[in-house]
N, C-alpha and C positions, 0 to 999 in steps of 0.2 A: 593580480596576475593574469596573463593572457591564457586562453583556452589551450594552452600546449598540451597538457595531459591528454586531452581528446585527440588531438595530433598524433602524438607518439603511440597511444593505444591502437591508432589505426594501422600503424607500422608493425604489424605483427611479423612473426617469423617468415609467415608465407610470403609477405610482401618484400621483406629484407632479402629474402633468398633470390630476388631477382638480381642482386649482385652475382650470385653464383651462377645463374644463366648467364650473364653477360662473361664472366670470366671462362665459362666454358666455350662459349662463342668466340671469344678473343683467341684462346688457346688453339682451337682449329683453324681460325683465320690466319693466324700469325705463323702456325707451324704447317698446315695441311697444304703445303706447296709442292707441286711436281718438279723434283729436283733432278730428273732423268735428263737424257740426251746432253750430257755434259760434254763438250768438246775435249777431245784426248790432249793430254799434256797438260792439264790444268795442275798437276803438281808434280813436278819433275824430281829428279834424285837430288839436284842442287839445293831445292827448298827444304826437301826432306833431311837433307844432312844438315841445313841450317838450324832447323827446329831441333835436330838430334843434338846438334853443339849447345843450343841455348838451354836445354833441359837436362842434359846428361850430368851436369856437375861442374863443368869449366865456366863458370860465370864471371871469373875475374877480370878478363879481358872484353866482357860484353858491353857495348855501348847503347845507350838508350836512343831510341828512334822517336821524338816525339810525335811524328805525323801517325806512324805506327799504333803508339800508345793510345793516341785520341780516338782513333779509328775503331781499335778494339774496345775501347770504353763506350762508346756510343752505339756498337752494333751488338747483336745477340751473339750467345755463345752457348755451347753444350756443357759447359761447366762453369762454377761460379769462383772467380778469383778471390782468395782471401787475403793472404799477404806472401810478400817475396815470391817465391815458385811453388806456393801450395794453393791447391784450388779444390773446390768441394765438387766431386763427380756427380751428374745429374742423369737421370733415365733417359736411355736412347729407345725410342719406340718408332719403328719403321715397319710400313706395309709394302709388301710387293706381292704380285700375284703368284710368283713361282715359290716363294717362302711364307707367303702369308705374314701374320704378325709376329715381328722379332722384337724381342727385349732385352736390355742389356744396360750396363753403366758405361758412362763415358770414358770412364777411366782405362777401359780396354784400349781406346786410341792411343794412350800415352802420349797425350798433348799433341796429337796430330801427326806422330811418327810411326804410328801403326795402322794396320787394317785388323779388322775383326769382323766375322761372319761374313766376309766378302763385302764390306762396307769400310770407308774411310772418310776423312775430313779433308776437304780441299783447302788451299790457302784462304779462302773466304769464309773459313769454318763452317762450310755446307756439307751435309751428308751425301756422298756419291756412292757410286759403285767402285770397288776396288780395282776391277777388271775394267780399265777404260773403254773397252771395245764393247762392253754391255750397254744396250740401248733400252733394256726394259724399264717401265716407268716405276719409280719408288716415291712413296709417300711419306714424308718426315712428320711424325706426330709426336716428337720428344718434348718431355718437359725440360725446355731450356731455361737459361736465366732469366728471361722477361716473363715467360709463363710462371716460373716458380715464384718470381716477385709479385705478379699479380696475384697467386695465390695467397702469399702472406699479406698482401694487402686486404684482400677479401676477409681473411680470418681476422686481422686487427678490426675491420669495420664490423663484422659480426658480433666480436666481442663488445664493441662500444655500443652498437645500436640495440642489440638485443640486451644488455646490460640496462641502458637507459629505459628501454620499454617496460622492464620488470620494475625498475626503481620508481617509475612515474605511476605504475599501477598500484605499489606498495605504499606511496607516499602522495596520494591524490590531494592535490591542492597546495602542497609544499614546494619551496624552492630547491631546486637542485644541489648537490654537493660535489665537492671535489672537482674531478675531470669532467663530469658531465656540466657542470656549471660553465664551462669554457665552450661545449659544444652546443648548447641551448641557443646562445645568441646567434651563432651561425645558422640554425636551422630557422630560428624566427626572421632572421634577415632574408634567407631565401624565400620563405613564405610570404612576408609583408612586402619586401621591396621587389621581388623578383617574380614570383608566382601570381600574386594576386593583382599587381599592376600590369603585369604584361598579358595573362590569361583570363582574367574576370572572375565571374561566379563559380565556373566550373574548375578553379585552380586546384581543389583538393583531390580530384580524381588523377592529378599528374605530379603530385607532391611526391611520391615514391620513385618516379622516374627521374624528377630534377634533382632530389637528394642523393639518388644513388650515382648519377652522373657526376654531380658536383664532389662527392667525397671519395668517388673512386679516382677521379682526376686529381684532386687535391692530394690524397693520400699517397699515390705513385708518386707525384711530383716531389713531395717531401722526403719520401724514401730514398728517390734518385739522387738527392743532395748530401745524403749520408754516405760518407766514403767507405765505410767498413759493413761487413754484412750485418743484418739482411738488407743494408742499402747499396746504393751505387749502381742500381739496373735502370737502364734508360726506356722505361716502359713507355710514356707518353710520347718519347722521342722515336717510337717505332712507327712508320708510316701504316703498317697493318692494325696497329691497335687504334689509332685515330681514324683509320678508314672505317673500322667496324663500330666506333662510337658515332661517327657521321651516318653510316648507313642505318643504324638504329633509330636515328633523329629523323632522317629522310622517309623511312617506313612509317613511323609514328604519325608525322605530319600529314603525309599523303593518305593514309588509312583512315584518318579520324576527320579530315577535312569534309565541309558541308557544302551544300550546292553554291552557297555566294562565293566560296573560294575558288571553285572551278569555273563557275561565271565569269569571275574577274580575269581568269585565265583566257579561256576559250570565246568570251563573248563581253570583252571589256567595252566600257561605257566611252567609245570612241566612234567617229564615223566608221563605216564598213570599209571604206576604201583604205583604211589605216590597218586592217586586221592583217593583211599580209606581212605588216612590219611588227606590229605590237604582239601578236600571238607568239611568233618564233622567239621573240625578246623574253616574255613571259615564261615560256617553257624552259628557255635556257636560264632563267632565273631560280627556277625549280631545281634544277639539277645543279647549278653552281653554289647554291647555300651550303649544302653539306659539304661540297667540295672545299669550299673555302674554310669551313669548320675543321675539316681535315688538315688542310695545309697549315694553318694558323697555330694550331696547338703542336703540331710536329715540327714546324719550324723554329717558333720560339722555344721550346724545350730543349731542342737539339743544339740550336745556336748559345744557349746559356751554358751547357755542359763543354761546347768546344772553347768558349772564350775562358772560362775558369781552368780548363785544362792547358790552353794555350799560356795563360800567364804563369802557371806552375811550371811550364815546359822552360820557360825562360831561364830558369835556374840551371838546369841540364845544358841547354844551348850555349849559354854563356861560360859555364864551367868546361864544356868541351874545348872552348877556345883558350880558356886561361883559368886555373884555378881562383886567381884573384878576382877575376872578372865574375866568377859564379858566386863567389862571396859577397862580392860588392852589389850584385842585383837581386841578392837572395830577399832583403828586407822589402825592397820594393815590390817584387813578384809576390811574396807572402801577403802583403798589405792589399794589392789588387786583388789578390785571390779571395782574401776575407771580405773584401768589399763586395766582388762579384756575388760570392756564397750568400751574403746578406741580401742583395738585390734580387737574387734567384728566389729566395723565399718569397718575397713579394710577389715575383712572377708567378710562381707556383700557385698562389691563391688567386692572382688576378685572370690567369688563363683557365683556371676552374670555373672561375666567376663568369667570364666571357662566354664560355662554351653553354654554360646554364643558362645565362641570361638570353643569349641567341636562341637557345632552343626553346625556352619559354615564349619569346616574341613570335617564332614560327608557328608554334602550337596556338597562340592566340590569333595570330592570322588566319590559321586554317579553321578555327571553330567560332570566329568573330560572326554576329548575327548582324545584318545590316538593317536595323530597325528604321533608319532614316528614310528607307526606300517606300516604307508604308505611308510616309507624310506626304510623298510626292505623287 
C-alpha cells in the first residue's frame, strides 16, 4: 500500500481549513460589490406589478418564460428556490456609511415586490436603494444562494476530509472503508499523476492547495447538477468565484517563483534585439494564464447549465404552441436532458482536473531549477 496515511496525516485540520479561508474570500469577492449609483427607473411600477401578479396567488394564467427561467437559474439570488413558488429566505447583510451594518432576511422583500429598511431588489435581483435619488454607496455582503452553496460544499468537504484523516490515523497501514475508499484513488491520482509529474520533488508542499482547489471545484460542480436543495446553485458558473480561484493561483505562482522563472521572463535566452518583442509577450503570458483559467471554468459550467435547461424548456416552448406538440417533444427533450446531465457529470470532473493540473504546471514552472545551465 502506498504511503497514503502519511499524506493524509499531513492534512491536519489546520491545513484543511484552507477551504474555509477560500470560502470567506469567495464570499466577500462575490458579494462585496459596490451597487450604488444605480440609474433611476431600474424598477418601474409595471415591473413591480408584474412580480406582484406572479407571486400573489393568481398563477393559473402564468406562462413560463424559458429565457427568464434559464437566466434566473444561472445567476445569483437572495433566496433559494425550493419548489413551485416556495423559496428559502437568506440573510441580507448590507453596509452603508449612514446606517452602518444592516441585517435582515430576504423574505422582507416579498419576492422583490416590497422594500425594507430603505432597500429593495431591482429586476436583476441586485440590492439597491428604495429611493432611486439616493446616491450613497452601499456594499452588499449578503449570504446569497451561491455563498450558501459554497458554505454547504465546505461543510461537506470538512466532514469527508477530517473523517478520512482521523480514520487513517486510527487504522495505520490498513485499507480505507466505505466512501473513503472512493476518495482515496482521487487523492492518489492527484498526487502521483498531477503533483509529482508537474511540480517535482517539492510536490508535498503544494498538495493541500491542489487538493483544496480540486475538491472545492468538483464538489460545487456536482452540487450544481442536483436540481433540488441543497443543489442547483451555479457556483463555479459565477465569474466572481472563478476570478478569485484564478487570483489565488496567480499570487501563489508569482510569490513562490525563483530567479530562473523571472530570468526567463525579463532576460530570455534570445538576442538582445528581440527583448522588445519577447519580454512584453512573456509578461502578457503571466497575466493571461490565470485569466484563461477563470474564463474556461466559468464558460464551460455556465454553458452546460444553459444547454440542459434549454433542452428541458423545449417541452414548454412546444407546449405553448400546441399541447400535442408539447407531449410529442417531451420524450426527446427528457432524453437529451438526461444525456446532457450525464455528460455534465464528466465535465464536472474534467473542469476540476484541468484547473488543478494547470495550477500544478504553473507552480512547477515557477520553482523549476535549471540544472542544465551548470553544465554549459
